VOGU-3710 file (C-alpha; in Angstrom, 3 decimals, decimal comma):
1> xxxxxxxxxx> 152,651/114,968/181,906  156,438/114,795/182,244  158,770/113,440/179,603  159,207/110,144/181,418  155,458/109,548/181,520  155,105/110,553/177,856  157,716/107,993/176,887  155,766/105,340/178,803  152,532/105,994/176,805  154,157/106,661/173,434
11> xxxxxxxxxx> 153,935/103,075/172,191  150,238/103,001/173,115  149,571/106,260/171,285  151,386/105,049/168,205  149,373/101,836/168,170  146,124/103,751/168,481  147,071/106,059/165,629  147,924/103,129/163,412  144,569/101,528/164,155  142,720/104,733/163,263
21> xxxxxxxxxx> 144,649/104,995/160,010  143,882/101,382/159,206  140,185/101,872/159,856  140,048/104,865/157,551  142,044/103,035/154,921  139,772/100,015/154,941  136,545/101,917/155,582  133,440/100,581/157,166  132,139/97,189/156,102  129,123/98,773/154,384
31> xxxxxxxxxx> 131,363/100,598/151,882  132,765/97,409/150,439  131,881/96,963/146,736  128,689/94,999/146,148  128,825/91,853/144,060  127,794/92,514/140,438  124,265/91,328/139,570  124,181/88,169/137,505  121,614/89,576/135,079  120,988/92,857/133,273
41> xxxxxxxxxx> 117,430/94,232/133,450  116,360/95,350/129,964  113,108/97,204/129,365  111,357/97,185/125,985  108,509/99,609/125,252  106,518/98,603/122,189  103,745/99,996/120,008  102,275/98,925/116,673  99,864/100,189/114,028  100,088/103,824/115,057
51> xxxxxxxxxx> 98,740/104,949/111,662  99,614/108,597/112,204  97,104/108,985/115,063  98,371/112,321/116,348  95,047/113,203/117,953  93,252/110,972/120,518  91,770/108,126/118,452  89,054/106,795/120,780  88,845/104,113/123,436  90,296/100,755/124,432
61> xxxxxxxxxx> 87,985/97,951/125,520  88,575/96,515/128,983  86,657/94,004/131,123  85,191/96,929/133,067  84,233/99,016/130,024  85,759/101,366/127,488  88,553/103,738/128,502  89,557/106,872/126,587  93,064/106,201/125,366  95,767/107,396/123,015
71> xxxxxxxxxx> 96,824/110,678/121,480  100,444/111,420/120,584  100,821/114,018/123,366  99,898/111,450/125,999  101,744/108,585/124,315  104,975/110,577/124,443  104,531/111,317/128,136  103,851/107,691/128,963  106,834/106,371/127,026  109,245/109,007/128,291
81> xxxxxxxxxx> 108,136/108,393/131,888  108,586/104,639/131,649  111,888/105,024/129,835  113,218/107,224/132,636  112,627/104,372/135,096  115,239/102,198/133,398  118,046/103,643/131,272  118,498/100,205/129,693  115,433/100,644/127,465  114,627/100,022/123,808
91> xxxxxxxxxx> 111,580/101,694/122,234  110,249/99,763/119,234  107,348/99,595/116,776  105,959/96,588/114,908  104,929/98,419/111,741  102,210/100,548/110,155  103,437/103,662/111,892  102,401/105,504/108,729  99,784/104,945/106,039  95,988/104,898/106,374
101> xxxxxxxxxx> 96,413/107,995/108,501  94,136/110,839/109,564  94,214/114,068/107,622  96,609/115,872/109,975  99,381/113,419/109,172  98,328/112,392/105,651  98,260/115,940/104,280  101,998/116,064/104,914  102,777/112,555/103,651  103,093/111,305/107,254
111> xxxxxxxxxx> 106,098/113,431/108,063  104,353/114,451/111,332  104,093/110,805/112,461  107,812/110,278/111,884  108,626/113,482/113,755  106,475/112,356/116,698  108,523/109,198/117,079  111,754/111,065/116,638  110,744/113,113/119,669  109,608/110,042/121,610
121> xxxxxxxxxx> 112,965/108,377/121,015  111,977/105,353/118,951  114,848/102,989/118,193  113,381/100,647/115,549  110,301/100,313/113,379  109,635/97,134/111,453  108,028/97,875/108,110  104,332/97,033/107,833  102,147/96,769/104,769  101,012/100,405/105,025
131> xxxxxxxxxx> 104,600/101,618/104,961  104,381/100,787/101,243  101,210/102,788/100,515  103,108/105,486/98,605  105,752/103,133/97,225  109,352/102,294/98,047  110,832/105,650/97,037  108,577/107,469/99,488  109,360/104,944/102,235  113,075/105,496/101,681
141> xxxxxxxxxx> 112,419/109,237/102,009  110,844/108,606/105,413  114,183/107,173/106,523  116,540/109,507/104,706  114,628/112,789/104,758  114,165/115,419/102,085  111,161/117,304/100,746  108,373/115,493/98,916  109,122/115,363/95,156  105,743/116,863/94,255
151> xxxxxxxxxx> 104,430/118,761/97,274  107,783/119,921/98,577  108,097/120,806/102,252  104,468/121,782/102,803  105,018/122,849/106,406  107,788/125,216/105,466  110,505/123,237/107,250  112,971/120,736/105,788  112,061/117,138/106,604  115,045/115,528/108,298
161> xxxxxxxxxx> 113,832/111,921/108,094  113,657/109,282/110,793  116,121/109,270/113,673  115,116/105,669/114,248  116,000/102,762/111,994  113,512/100,964/109,743  113,957/97,170/109,652  112,883/94,856/106,822  114,372/91,402/107,209  112,093/89,690/104,691
171> xxxxxxxxxx> 111,775/92,410/102,021  114,328/91,996/99,242  115,072/93,730/96,001  113,829/91,165/93,502  116,518/88,852/92,225  119,032/89,865/94,906  119,982/88,984/98,461  119,774/92,636/99,481  117,035/93,875/101,800  115,586/97,364/101,418
181> xxxxxxxxxx> 116,473/98,145/105,051  118,648/96,276/107,560  117,319/92,899/108,647  118,205/93,501/112,278  119,986/95,759/114,670  121,765/95,031/117,952  121,675/97,084/121,137  124,129/96,625/124,003  123,065/97,034/127,614  125,825/96,827/130,274
191> xxxxxxxxxx> 127,800/94,424/128,164  124,963/92,141/127,011  123,652/92,289/123,454  120,016/92,095/122,348  119,140/91,652/118,666  115,957/93,076/117,140  114,778/91,462/113,895  112,076/93,443/112,062  109,794/92,428/109,181  106,357/92,661/107,624
201> xxxxxxxxxx> 103,934/89,910/106,733  104,825/87,767/103,718  101,389/88,502/102,261  102,029/92,242/101,946  101,890/92,245/98,098  98,320/90,983/98,267  97,031/93,812/100,441  98,781/96,877/99,027  98,781/98,454/95,617  101,038/96,296/93,441
211> xxxxxxxxxx> 102,766/99,389/92,084  103,853/100,203/95,644  105,841/96,952/95,926  106,952/96,508/92,330  110,423/95,032/92,114  110,327/93,677/95,669  110,151/90,147/97,043  108,562/89,283/100,393  109,746/86,071/102,045  108,321/83,762/104,694
221> xxxxxxxxxx> 108,469/85,221/108,184  109,521/82,118/110,137  112,070/81,011/107,546  113,622/84,473/107,598  113,893/84,531/111,386  115,334/81,024/111,555  118,070/81,939/109,091  118,971/85,112/110,966  119,031/83,379/114,358  121,844/81,229/113,019
231> xxxxxxxxxx> 123,741/84,344/111,940  123,262/85,979/115,339  124,347/82,878/117,256  127,533/82,746/115,217  128,221/86,258/116,530  127,585/85,215/120,133  124,201/86,983/120,337  121,623/84,870/122,127  118,954/87,377/123,199  116,632/87,747/120,185
241> xxxxxxxxxx> 113,471/89,843/119,803  111,297/89,685/116,676  109,232/92,681/115,564  106,793/91,243/113,049  103,895/93,013/111,361  101,573/90,055/111,557  99,277/89,052/114,373  96,420/87,087/115,804  92,852/87,281/117,005  92,111/86,607/120,678
251> xxxxxxxxxx> 88,709/85,127/121,438  87,957/87,777/124,087  88,635/91,266/122,766  88,305/92,993/126,141  91,156/90,986/127,689  93,820/93,400/126,525  96,327/91,684/128,811  95,056/88,193/128,074  95,251/85,667/125,317  92,116/83,530/125,440
261> xxxxxxxxxx> 91,696/81,342/122,375  94,122/83,223/120,189  94,171/82,237/116,529  95,526/83,645/113,317  98,784/83,670/111,355  101,046/84,577/114,278  100,388/81,237/115,963  101,842/79,330/113,019  104,756/81,746/112,663  105,762/81,367/116,314
271> xxxxxxxxxx> 105,413/77,597/116,268  107,658/77,350/113,179  110,329/79,642/114,610  113,417/78,371/116,431  113,301/78,295/120,214  116,217/80,723/120,273  113,730/83,578/119,787  112,669/84,874/123,175  109,994/87,444/122,354  107,606/88,358/119,518
281> xxxxxxxxxx> 106,211/91,887/119,308  103,444/91,805/116,712  100,895/93,948/114,890  98,678/94,186/111,805  95,436/92,832/113,293  94,879/95,854/115,595  94,157/93,469/118,453  95,424/93,719/122,026  96,929/90,611/123,589  99,648/89,401/125,894
291> xxxxxxxxxx> 100,329/85,734/125,259  102,584/82,788/125,746  102,634/80,734/122,546  104,899/77,713/122,234  106,699/78,846/125,376  107,462/82,345/123,994  105,986/85,706/124,973  103,889/87,227/122,172  102,404/90,722/122,472  100,372/93,293/120,569
301> xxxxxxxxxx> 99,394/96,812/121,666  96,134/97,185/119,699  96,477/100,246/117,428  96,708/104,042/117,184  98,888/104,403/120,286  96,114/103,416/122,707  98,399/100,949/124,501  102,105/100,600/125,169  103,501/97,147/125,830  105,977/97,271/128,703
311> xxxxxxxxxx> 108,329/94,293/128,686  110,887/93,536/131,384  113,597/91,125/130,344  116,506/89,773/132,365  119,610/88,843/130,380  122,395/86,748/131,912  125,808/88,395/132,069  127,432/84,969/131,895  125,462/83,122/129,207  124,224/86,258/127,336
321> xxxxxxxxxx> 120,808/84,594/127,090  117,409/85,721/128,366  116,536/84,257/131,759  113,062/85,735/132,241  110,464/87,908/130,492  107,328/89,593/131,774  105,006/91,795/129,734  102,125/94,163/130,384  99,908/96,168/128,054  99,595/99,603/129,632
331> xxxxxxxxxx> 96,662/101,848/128,681  97,757/105,263/127,418  95,334/107,162/129,600  94,753/110,873/129,216  95,166/111,761/132,887  98,843/112,654/132,481  100,424/115,892/131,330  100,686/116,403/127,580  104,197/116,330/126,202  104,937/119,964/125,299
341> xxxxxxxxxx> 107,153/119,133/122,319  104,412/117,032/120,736  101,825/119,712/121,492  103,965/122,246/119,668  104,364/119,902/116,687  100,612/119,257/116,441  99,857/122,962/116,769  102,220/123,754/113,907  100,631/121,227/111,566  97,080/122,198/112,530
351> xxxxxxxxxx> 97,774/125,748/111,375  98,658/124,507/107,894  95,907/121,891/107,741  92,932/123,791/109,171  91,826/125,755/106,077  91,527/122,619/103,990  90,237/120,298/106,710  87,380/122,605/107,787  86,054/123,310/104,319  82,373/122,214/103,984
361> xxxxxxxxxx> 81,796/119,775/101,113  78,178/118,808/101,755  75,691/117,460/104,262  73,856/114,326/105,380  70,398/113,762/106,879  71,326/110,561/108,734  74,396/108,496/109,596  76,349/106,632/106,927  78,157/103,786/108,710  80,304/100,758/107,958
371> xxxxxxxxxx> 79,121/97,249/108,675  80,032/95,337/111,821  82,581/93,468/109,686  84,035/93,898/106,233  81,869/91,014/105,139  78,577/92,876/105,005  77,050/95,518/102,790  76,853/98,998/104,315  75,096/102,226/103,477  78,411/104,103/103,405
381> xxxxxxxxxx> 79,746/101,448/101,022  76,770/102,065/98,723  77,408/105,823/98,929  81,066/105,558/97,917  80,353/103,118/95,080  77,648/105,468/93,804  80,084/108,400/93,928  82,627/106,408/91,929  80,019/105,526/89,310  78,769/109,108/89,149
391> xxxxxxxxxx> 82,305/110,347/88,477  82,947/107,879/85,655  79,615/107,175/83,938  79,958/110,047/81,466  81,253/108,870/78,062  84,184/111,278/78,358  85,167/109,946/81,803  84,911/106,215/81,273  81,301/105,404/80,356  81,099/103,206/83,474
401> xxxxxxxxxx> 78,086/100,998/84,219  79,215/99,396/87,495  81,462/100,444/90,365  82,997/98,343/93,133  84,571/99,567/96,393  86,726/97,409/98,666  85,512/97,617/102,270  89,021/97,892/103,711  89,385/101,257/102,015  86,508/102,718/104,065
411> xxxxxxxxxx> 88,122/103,791/107,335  85,504/105,913/109,155  81,777/106,749/109,240  79,817/109,891/108,399  77,889/110,826/111,530  75,427/113,684/111,852  76,685/114,379/115,373  80,369/114,650/114,434  81,611/118,231/114,761  85,280/118,836/113,999
421> xxxxxxxxxx> 85,291/122,546/113,281  82,640/125,213/113,097  80,279/123,173/110,904  76,654/122,548/111,862  75,336/119,057/112,712  75,020/117,041/109,532  77,514/119,131/107,595  80,487/117,208/106,220  83,960/118,723/106,025  86,837/117,774/103,777
431> xxxxxxxxxx> 88,621/116,491/106,868  85,752/114,121/107,692  85,601/112,958/104,096  89,335/112,334/104,003  89,110/110,267/107,180  86,618/108,005/105,411  88,850/107,534/102,340  92,447/108,331/103,338  94,407/106,477/100,662  94,180/108,861/97,723
441> xxxxxxxxxx> 93,617/106,117/95,138  92,837/107,056/91,549  89,795/105,523/89,874  90,269/103,156/86,959  87,519/102,249/84,492  87,949/99,090/82,398  86,215/96,536/80,191  85,248/93,296/81,924  83,153/90,393/80,693  80,249/89,048/82,697
451> xxxxxxxxxx> 82,345/85,972/83,481  85,206/88,117/84,775  82,810/90,092/86,994  81,554/86,786/88,408  85,190/85,748/89,022  85,783/88,962/91,007  82,738/88,283/93,173  83,906/84,715/93,830  87,277/86,033/94,989  85,571/87,726/97,925
461> xxxxxxxxxx> 85,864/84,438/99,800  89,393/83,352/98,911  92,898/84,805/99,234  94,815/86,275/102,165  93,232/85,613/105,567  89,965/84,362/104,114  87,927/84,674/107,296  84,144/85,162/107,067  83,354/88,697/106,125  86,839/89,698/105,139
471> xxxxxxxxxx> 86,219/91,668/101,955  82,692/91,925/100,547  82,839/94,416/97,690  80,452/97,342/97,988  78,433/97,865/94,787  76,880/100,792/92,945  73,202/101,483/92,291  71,617/99,220/89,693  73,971/96,289/90,334  72,551/93,441/92,426
481> xxxxxxxxxx> 73,269/89,799/93,132  72,665/87,084/95,721  74,858/84,461/97,307  74,504/81,578/99,732  75,954/82,066/103,204  76,395/78,288/103,499  78,339/78,116/100,234  80,502/81,079/101,325  81,329/79,357/104,606  82,216/76,154/102,737
491> xxxxxxxxxx> 84,530/78,055/100,388  86,304/79,684/103,317  86,690/76,396/105,172  87,832/74,510/102,094  89,435/76,507/99,263  88,672/73,650/96,866  85,007/74,631/97,197  85,697/78,216/96,102  84,208/79,477/92,883  80,669/78,288/93,471
501> xxxxxxxxxx> 79,289/80,875/95,865  77,612/83,218/93,344  75,374/81,941/90,542  76,093/84,163/87,534  72,409/83,942/86,628  71,642/85,915/89,818  73,921/88,846/88,902  71,790/91,713/87,613  72,451/95,114/86,084  69,379/97,324/86,170
511> xxxxxxxxxx> 67,213/94,246/86,631  68,660/92,340/83,656  70,945/89,284/84,143  74,465/89,995/82,994  75,677/88,188/79,899  78,688/85,934/80,646  80,156/86,926/77,286  78,988/90,524/77,381  81,393/93,405/77,984  80,732/95,953/80,729
521> xxxxxxxxxx> 82,519/99,110/81,833  83,583/98,706/85,461  85,123/101,313/87,801  87,324/100,399/90,769  90,085/102,204/92,621  93,683/101,795/91,517  94,416/99,556/94,491  92,160/96,701/93,449  92,593/97,509/89,744  96,160/96,275/90,263
531> xxxxxxxxxx> 94,919/93,101/91,948  95,057/94,433/95,512  93,163/92,675/98,324  93,571/89,444/96,351  91,235/90,372/93,497  93,286/89,199/90,485  90,137/89,192/88,311  90,485/92,960/87,926  93,892/92,456/86,331  91,986/90,973/83,373
541> xxxxxxxxxx> 90,258/94,271/82,657  91,137/95,912/79,329  90,778/99,344/77,722  91,675/101,015/80,989  91,076/104,685/81,600  92,467/106,489/84,624  90,200/108,876/86,465  90,081/111,310/89,350  91,275/110,609/92,871  88,589/108,836/94,910
551> xxxxxxxxxx> 88,307/111,641/97,473  87,738/114,150/94,659  84,958/111,944/93,302  83,314/111,731/96,705  83,589/115,488/97,201  81,970/116,122/93,803  79,134/113,747/94,717  78,507/115,594/97,985  78,524/118,952/96,228  76,082/117,740/93,556
561> xxxxxxxxxx> 73,617/115,785/95,707  73,631/117,187/99,255  71,848/116,731/101,515  72,435/112,991/101,198  70,125/110,398/102,691  71,263/106,762/103,137  69,839/104,224/100,706  68,383/101,473/102,923  67,740/98,979/100,143  70,260/96,110/100,021
571> xxxxxx> 71,933/95,429/96,717  73,516/92,165/97,869  71,038/89,508/99,008  72,361/86,902/101,456  70,560/83,570/101,218  70,834/80,715/103,738
//
């Protein structure tokens, strides 16, 4: 092309070049920034009532049958996998992470359970009643770390404490406005804030050893939440989640993602709580449910890490409020890979625990089992009461005549077929025995009048959650009585009718009616000796003598009387 022709096309070439530059500068239409979503998707993964269940605890009931579920190795995998699907995730617990735990955790004062949730990445744990089993000082150690004041660092490693934060909105130092842990914590997800309020049930003092909560005040759950909602709103925080260690009872236990006919304390709590609360994550009753109560989502993930509640919540960027919530209870199945970090932790603790756990303490010829509810007499209840009496009937050890055992303190059965180590069928190991009585309560022997003993029996049908069969005391050999089922039901339905269920004339000791004014030596564990489980009658006992730990008493009974055969004869007669 000659110069003249080039000059002719130059303007065209320049125009084309400018267009190319403009295209590259602007970019294709698809590269334009997308409009920002109007909501932020927040995921909450929730558990409750873990109770130190490091090893697989059993099954979960479903409409199609029982499914093997739980185990810390699998729980960690499930939670980590779900958390990876949404970086805007909070992992929370609604209490009783520790306390009433199997031997593997209990031997080390539940440090292993805390370390499991450190590895899982828990954010918050609301205190439950069992967090107070070893008292406030020990609970504070769970948060802060440090070796146990008596047993030291039994695993050889310093205990660093919880990476997560305990919450206790309704637990105050008596006479102050100061809670033992923060009332709430706030997490921020892409600019929106979500508050988590955590608390235990107001009735905690009635179901734990009074010494474990001495100097503390427990306030009403709904009142506490309503006050804090006002505080949060003043700070511009409108998305509110409550972690409360109190729960309900669905009518259909197999509907782990349902809510048919739910009843219990949580219903009243939710209905009395301000509408500003969007979600209640609950616990305590060990039930599985996924509900809408009073227009709010209410969930519970059963117990022992068998379920994880997966909650998806949309929070408005503009209003900062929750626009939608959906929840699902997910079974922690055992068809996933075990989390290697948790496996290593369990392996470490098993090495230290094995010599003690596998030690043979005795044998049985048949199964010793709990009743279908806590409101019936059981052969294992008779066994434990007999062991308590045997340990304290010597004049030097208390001179006891009667022993009572609270059914809630019996946590497992003795089964001939259970094999946990190298023992033979029917042999009982220390580990099995500890699983039955995991609380380590000392025995207390005291003077009680016949009238006071009758008062204690009447209190079986009153107090906290007085549902039928809540807390029938198990009794030692030689002590018998009868009561009317109709009168018990009337007392439960109408507290004004309480006190007339047992006729004192029907209370016998070795076949002789007790004397209302007579004085008897009675052995109970330290929990109910302090009025636990709403048995204030035992607070009236005088001339108290402390005894051995209950597990030591049971071990001595096994060693002295094995092989043991269940006593089939009822000691408590239920009349129409």
